[in-house]
C-alpha positions in Angstrom: 30.5 -7.1 -21.0 27.2 -6.0 -21.6 25.1 -3.7 -19.3 22.8 -6.9 -17.7 26.4 -8.1 -16.4 27.2 -4.8 -15.5 24.2 -4.4 -13.5 24.5 -7.5 -11.9 28.2 -6.2 -10.9 27.2 -3.4 -9.5 24.5 -4.5 -7.3 26.5 -6.9 -6.0 29.1 -4.4 -5.0 26.6 -2.2 -3.6 25.5 -4.9 -1.3 28.7 -5.8 -0.6 29.6 -2.1 0.4 26.4 -1.9 2.8 27.2 -4.9 4.7 27.6 -4.4 8.3 29.6 -6.3 11.2 28.1 -7.5 14.1 28.6 -3.6 16.0 26.6 -2.6 12.9 29.8 -0.8 11.3 30.1 -1.1 7.5 32.4 -3.9 7.0 34.5 -1.5 4.2 34.2 2.1 5.6 33.4 5.1 3.3 36.7 6.2 2.6 37.7 2.6 1.8 35.2 1.9 -0.9 36.0 2.3 -4.1 33.6 4.5 -6.3 32.2 2.5 -8.9 33.0 3.9 -12.6 30.7 2.4 -15.4 32.7 3.2 -18.8 30.5 2.9 -21.3 29.2 4.5 -25.1 26.0 7.3 -24.8 22.7 6.2 -24.7 23.8 2.3 -23.6 21.3 2.7 -20.5 23.8 3.4 -17.8 21.8 5.9 -15.7 18.5 3.0 -16.1 20.0 0.0 -14.7 21.2 2.5 -11.6 17.6 3.5 -10.9 16.5 -0.3 -11.4 19.4 -1.2 -8.8 18.0 1.3 -6.2 14.0 -0.1 -6.8 15.0 -4.0 -6.4 17.2 -3.3 -3.3 14.8 -0.6 -2.2 17.5 2.4 -1.4 17.3 5.9 -3.0 19.0 7.4 -5.9 20.6 10.8 -6.5 21.7 11.4 -9.7 23.7 14.4 -11.3 25.2 14.9 -14.7 28.2 16.5 -14.0 28.5 18.3 -17.3 26.1 20.8 -15.6 28.2 21.5 -12.7 30.6 24.4 -12.2 33.0 24.4 -9.3 31.0 26.6 -7.1 28.1 24.6 -7.2 30.0 21.4 -6.9 31.7 22.4 -3.6 29.7 25.1 -2.5 30.3 28.8 -2.1 33.2 30.4 0.2 32.3 32.3 3.5 34.4 33.8 6.1 34.7 32.0 9.2 36.6 33.4 12.5 38.5 31.1 14.2 40.6 30.9 17.8 44.1 29.2 17.3 46.4 29.7 20.1 44.5 32.5 21.5 44.7 34.6 18.6 41.4 35.1 16.1 42.1 34.6 12.1 39.8 34.9 9.4 39.6 31.4 7.5 37.8 30.4 4.5 35.0 28.0 4.7 32.7 26.6 2.3 28.5 26.1 2.4 27.5 22.5 1.6 27.7 21.2 -1.9 24.4 21.3 -3.8 25.5 17.8 -4.8 25.9 16.4 -1.1 23.0 18.5 0.0 20.6 17.2 -2.1 21.6 13.5 -0.8 20.8 14.8 2.9 17.5 16.2 1.4 16.3 13.3 0.2 17.2 11.2 3.5 15.4 13.8 5.6 12.2 13.7 3.4 12.3 9.8 2.6 13.6 8.4 5.8 16.3 6.1 3.6 19.3 6.4 5.2 21.4 4.7 2.6 21.5 5.1 -1.4 23.7 5.8 -4.6 24.8 8.8 -5.4 25.1 8.6 -9.1 27.3 11.0 -10.9 27.2 10.4 -15.0 29.7 12.2 -17.0 32.6 12.2 -14.4 35.0 12.3 -16.9 33.5 15.2 -18.9 33.9 17.9 -16.2 35.4 21.5 -16.3 39.0 22.4 -15.9 38.1 23.8 -13.1 36.1 21.2 -11.2 38.5 18.4 -12.4 40.7 18.7 -9.4 38.2 18.5 -7.0 36.2 15.6 -8.8 39.9 13.6 -8.6 39.7 14.7 -4.6 36.2 13.6 -4.1 36.6 10.1 -6.3 39.4 9.6 -3.8 38.2 11.1 -0.4 34.3 11.0 -0.9 34.2 14.8 0.0 33.5 18.2 -1.7 35.0 20.7 0.2 35.0 19.7 3.9 31.7 18.1 3.7 31.6 14.0 3.1 29.0 11.8 1.5 26.8 10.2 4.2 27.4 6.9 5.7 25.5 4.5 3.9 26.0 5.9 0.3 27.8 3.9 -2.3 29.7 6.3 -4.7 28.9 5.3 -8.4 29.9 7.0 -11.7 29.7 6.8 -15.5 31.6 8.2 -18.4 31.8 8.0 -21.8 35.1 6.8 -23.8 37.0 9.5 -25.4 36.1 8.7 -29.1 32.3 9.2 -28.1 33.2 12.5 -26.8 35.6 15.6 -27.0 35.3 16.8 -23.8 36.2 13.5 -21.8 39.9 14.1 -19.3 41.9 10.5 -19.1 42.6 10.0 -15.5 46.2 9.3 -14.2 46.5 5.8 -13.1 47.0 6.9 -9.2 42.9 7.8 -9.6 41.9 4.5 -11.7 43.6 2.9 -9.1 41.1 4.1 -6.2 38.0 3.3 -8.8 36.0 -0.5 -9.5 36.1 0.0 -13.2 33.2 -1.6 -15.0 33.4 -1.2 -19.1 30.2 -1.8 -21.1 29.2 -2.9 -24.6 26.0 -2.7 -27.1 24.3 -6.0 -26.5 21.2 -6.1 -28.4 20.1 -9.5 -27.1 20.4 -8.5 -23.9 18.7 -4.8 -24.4 15.8 -6.7 -26.4 15.3 -8.4 -22.3 14.4 -5.3 -21.0 12.7 -3.3 -24.0 10.2 -6.4 -23.7 9.7 -5.5 -20.0 9.0 -2.1 -20.4 6.9 -2.4 -23.0 8.7 -1.0 -26.4 6.3 -0.8 -29.6 6.8 -4.3 -31.3 7.9 -2.5 -34.4 11.0 -1.7 -33.1 11.8 -5.2 -31.5 10.4 -6.8 -34.8 12.5 -4.4 -37.1 15.7 -5.3 -34.5 15.3 -8.8 -35.0 15.4 -8.6 -38.7 18.3 -6.0 -38.8 20.3 -6.3 -35.6 23.3 -4.1 -36.6 20.8 -1.3 -36.6 20.5 -1.5 -32.9 23.7 0.5 -32.1 25.8 2.3 -34.2 28.0 5.8 -34.0 29.7 6.7 -37.3 31.7 9.5 -38.4 31.0 10.5 -42.1 31.8 13.0 -44.4 28.7 14.9 -43.5 30.1 14.7 -39.8 29.0 12.1 -37.1 25.8 9.9 -37.2 24.4 7.8 -34.6 21.7 5.4 -33.2 21.9 4.1 -29.4 19.4 2.3 -27.2 18.0 5.2 -25.7 17.3 6.7 -29.0 15.2 4.0 -30.0 13.4 4.2 -26.4 12.5 7.4 -26.8 11.2 6.9 -30.2 8.9 4.0 -28.7 7.5 6.4 -26.3 6.6 8.5 -29.2 5.3 6.4 -31.4 2.6 5.4 -29.2 1.8 8.5 -28.2 1.4 9.9 -32.1 -0.7 6.5 -32.8 -3.1 7.3 -29.5 -3.1 11.1 -31.2 -3.8 9.5 -34.7 -0.6 11.4 -36.1 1.6 9.7 -38.6 4.5 8.2 -37.8 7.1 8.9 -40.8 10.5 9.5 -41.4 10.5 12.9 -40.4 9.7 11.8 -36.7 12.0 8.9 -36.7 15.2 11.0 -37.9 14.8 12.8 -34.9 15.4 9.9 -32.7 17.6 7.7 -34.8 20.3 10.4 -36.4 21.3 7.9 -39.0 19.4 8.8 -42.6 19.4 5.1 -43.9 18.3 3.6 -40.5 15.6 5.5 -39.9 14.6 5.6 -43.6 14.8 1.8 -43.3 12.8 1.6 -40.2 10.2 4.4 -41.4 9.3 1.9 -44.3 9.5 -0.8 -42.0 6.9 0.5 -39.5 4.4 1.4 -42.4 4.9 -2.2 -43.5 4.3 -3.1 -39.5 0.9 -1.1 -39.6 -0.4 -3.0 -42.5 0.2 -6.3 -41.0 -1.5 -5.1 -37.7 -4.6 -4.6 -39.9 -4.5 -7.3 -42.2 -4.1 -9.8 -39.4 -6.5 -9.9 -36.9 -4.7 -10.7 -33.8 -7.7 -10.8 -32.0 -9.2 -13.3 -33.3 -6.2 -15.3 -33.2 -5.9 -14.9 -29.7 -10.0 -15.9 -29.0 -8.8 -18.9 -31.4 -10.9 -17.8 -34.0 -8.7 -17.0 -36.8 -10.0 -17.4 -40.2 -8.2 -19.7 -43.0 -7.4 -16.8 -45.1 -5.2 -15.8 -42.4 -3.6 -18.9 -41.3 -3.1 -19.7 -45.3 -1.6 -15.8 -45.8 0.5 -16.5 -42.7 1.6 -20.0 -43.9 2.8 -18.4 -47.5 4.7 -15.3 -45.7 7.9 -14.6 -46.2 10.0 -14.6 -43.1 10.1 -10.5 -42.4 6.4 -10.7 -42.3 6.1 -13.9 -40.2 8.5 -12.1 -37.6 6.1 -8.8 -38.1 3.2 -11.1 -37.0 4.7 -13.0 -34.5 5.6 -9.9 -32.8 1.9 -8.5 -33.1 1.2 -11.9 -31.0 3.7 -11.5 -28.8 3.1 -8.0 -27.7 -0.7 -8.6 -27.3 0.3 -11.7 -24.8 2.5 -8.8 -23.2 -0.3 -6.7 -22.5 -2.2 -9.2 -21.0 0.9 -10.5 -18.7 0.9 -7.1 -17.3 -2.6 -6.3 -16.7 -2.4 -9.9 -14.4 0.7 -8.9 -13.0 -0.7 -5.2 -12.1 -4.0 -6.6 -10.7 -1.7 -8.9 -8.6 0.5 -6.6 -7.3 -2.7 -3.7 -6.3 -4.2 -7.0 -4.6 -0.6 -7.0 -2.7 -0.4 -3.7 -1.9 -4.4 -3.5 -0.7 -3.9 -6.7 1.4 -1.0 -5.4 3.1 -2.6 -1.6 4.1 -5.7 -3.2 5.4 -3.9 -5.7 7.6 -2.3 -2.6 8.9 -5.2 -0.5 9.4 -7.7 -3.7 10.3 -8.3 -3.0 14.0 -9.9 0.9 12.9 -12.3 -0.8 10.1 -13.9 -3.6 12.2 -14.5 -0.5 14.6 -15.8 1.7 12.1 -19.4 1.5 11.1 -20.7 2.6 7.6 -22.8 5.5 6.5 -20.1 8.0 6.2 -16.8 8.0 4.1 -15.0 7.5 7.6 -11.3 8.6 8.7 -9.6 5.1 8.3 -10.4 4.9 4.9 -9.1 8.3 4.5 -6.2 7.0 6.4 -5.1 4.5 4.1 -5.2 6.5 1.1 -3.2 9.5 1.9 -0.6 6.4 3.1 -0.5 5.3 0.0 0.0 8.8 -1.7 2.9 9.3 1.0 4.3 6.3 -0.6 4.1 7.5 -4.0 5.4 10.7 -2.8 8.6 9.2 -0.9 9.3 6.5 -3.5 9.6 9.1 -6.6 11.7 11.2 -4.7 14.1 8.4 -3.2 13.8 7.2 -6.9 13.1 3.7 -5.5 9.6 3.1 -6.4 9.0 1.2 -9.4 6.2 2.6 -12.2 4.9 -0.7 -11.5 4.9 -0.1 -7.8 3.4 3.5 -8.1 0.4 2.1 -10.6 -0.1 -0.5 -8.0 -0.5 2.1 -5.2 -3.0 4.1 -7.5 -4.8 1.6 -8.4 -5.2 0.5 -4.6 -6.2 4.0 -4.1 -8.9 3.9 -6.7 -10.5 1.3 -4.9 -10.4 2.5 -1.6 -12.0 5.6 -2.9 -14.7 3.6 -4.2 -15.1 2.1 -1.0 -15.6 5.1 0.4 -18.5 5.9 -1.9 -20.2 2.5 -0.9 -19.5 3.1 2.9 -21.4 5.9 2.9 -24.2 4.2 1.0 -24.2 1.0 2.9 -26.2 0.1 6.1 -25.1 1.3 9.3 -24.7 -2.6 10.5 -22.0 -2.8 8.2 -18.3 -2.2 9.1 -15.7 -0.7 7.3 -14.0 -4.1 6.8 -16.9 -5.5 5.7 -16.8 -3.0 2.8 -13.4 -3.4 1.7 -13.4 -7.3 2.3 -16.0 -7.3 -0.4 -14.3 -5.2 -2.6 -11.2 -6.8 -2.4 -13.0 -10.2 -3.1 -14.4 -8.8 -5.9 -10.7 -7.8 -7.4 -9.7 -11.0 -6.9 -12.4 -12.6 -8.8 -11.9 -10.4 -11.8 -8.2 -11.1 -11.6 -9.0 -15.1 -11.7 -11.0 -13.9 -14.7 -8.3 -11.8 -16.7 -5.9 -14.9 -15.9 -7.9 -17.7 -17.3 -8.5 -15.6 -20.5 -4.5 -14.6 -20.5 -4.5 -18.5 -19.9 -6.8 -19.3 -22.8 -5.1 -16.7 -25.2 -1.6 -17.9 -25.3 -2.6 -21.8 -25.5 -4.5 -20.3 -28.7 -1.5 -18.7 -30.1 0.7 -21.7 -29.7 -2.1 -23.4 -31.4 -2.3 -21.0 -34.3 1.7 -21.4 -34.5 2.2 -24.9 -34.6 -1.2 -25.4 -37.3 0.5 -22.4 -39.5 4.2 -23.0 -38.8 4.6 -26.4 -37.3 7.8 -26.9 -35.3 10.0 -24.9 -37.1 11.6 -21.7 -36.4 8.7 -19.5 -35.8 7.7 -21.9 -32.5 11.4 -21.6 -31.4 11.2 -17.8 -31.4 7.8 -17.7 -29.9 9.0 -19.8 -26.7 11.9 -18.2 -26.2 10.7 -14.9 -26.0 8.2 -16.1 -23.2 10.9 -17.4 -21.8 13.2 -14.6 -21.3 10.7 -12.4 -20.5 10.0 -11.3 -16.8 6.1 -11.4 -16.8 5.6 -13.9 -19.4 7.9 -16.9 -17.3 5.7 -14.9 -13.7 2.5 -15.2 -15.2 3.4 -19.4 -16.6 4.9 -20.2 -13.4 1.7 -19.4 -11.4 -1.0 -20.1 -13.7 0.5 -22.8 -16.2 0.2 -23.2 -20.0 0.1 -26.6 -21.2 1.0 -25.6 -24.6 4.0 -23.7 -23.7 5.2 -26.3 -21.4 4.6 -29.3 -24.3 6.7 -27.1 -26.6 9.2 -26.2 -24.0 10.5 -29.4 -23.9 10.5 -30.1 -27.1 12.8 -27.3 -27.8 14.8 -28.2 -24.9 14.5 -25.1 -22.3 12.5 -27.3 -20.0 15.3 -26.8 -17.7 15.7 -23.0 -17.9 12.3 -23.1 -17.0 12.3 -24.3 -13.8 15.5 -22.3 -12.7 12.8 -19.2 -13.9 10.4 -20.7 -11.9 12.4 -21.1 -8.3 13.6 -17.7 -9.1 10.5 -16.2 -9.4 8.8 -14.3 -6.1 5.8 -16.1 -5.6 2.8 -14.3 -4.6 0.6 -15.3 -1.7 -3.3 -13.9 -2.8 -4.5 -16.8 -1.5 -4.5 -15.4 2.1 -7.5 -13.6 3.6 -7.8 -9.8 4.8 
């Protein structure tokens, strides 16, 4: 199955394992819970989906790569203990707690999250000395005499033997105690993820044209060559940083991530072409509805790969705006929550000083970030929203010092909140106008051809664009959506999306 379906299966299994009866006991005891084993080639996104599941379920996650562990670090160190058996003292061997299990208890103590996922990667590549202990762990959830805490689900992952010479095959008795899920690369599914996390548009438009280059592991006379999903994501991050620092992106950089010379060369050539399109087509003018006749004529007569690149530029520009709207909405949700929690203190504090209640709010949000990072249960978007809220509260502190004493801290916060809400509305209206302008441009230049189909498909499948359209609407989108038979799919997306309640006052 693909990585998206695998994520769904794992998430459902975790929810099922965490289901309790009316007495508060787990329906399936920890010993009876089969560890989940995710089998798939390297760099396909196994670790990423585990982090996403933890964030979506608001539980903690502790991750380890088992290839880095010895028997001692997994089991703990031996020590001598004296025990009384039948009235006679004996010296016996005991073990300290495993580093892995200690990390789980540390996270519980530091974050307060008593449920989580213990994710052990490359489980079938452990050393010969550790292998027997790992088999015992998979069967009984114990390292030595120490057991995984209740409420923590064991999820493991490994690579098939053809990808790793260190793989040890499990016997039937071990396989019969595991819940195995096999996963294969799938570009279409990966692209949904790539767009949501902002993978560089040069990569997604290149792979739209050359899908076979998405994932490839080959053995040649020169050795193994490979391109993985992880390689594309890491390359994307470096491209953004090279562009930010005005460094040249060339084949020398690309091949450090895409270790297949032909693919690296082809992408490096395409990237130069993509940058040329970025310069030639004035995307901002298209988004504001001011595209020149020259740009329209060029797009009309362009080859298909150039049209795909142009669509990539336009869609990426829209996604940046959708992300901004989503970030501002999340910021207001965080702010609304924390203000309501501190409303009494804010109403009782007069202006003229920074005040302790505002400081409490920022300290609370900083603690949330710290705990969220430690637990692995806070997404980058949530962290960013908290930081934006902290920044706004800091500005409220400055205003509170300057404002007259006849105002309360709540008055200052309300004023800032309303200003932020007004800014959100302005950004959302401008984004909606940009979206309509892209459709009008596509309609005028490409008609009802494949380009418009691609545009609607991309907007329908992306979380942030579907979220934006469901909340703010777009006549042009729904018009083409109906024409291209996507309307029912869109209604389903709208039903599934979580509605924000920013209309509430604080």
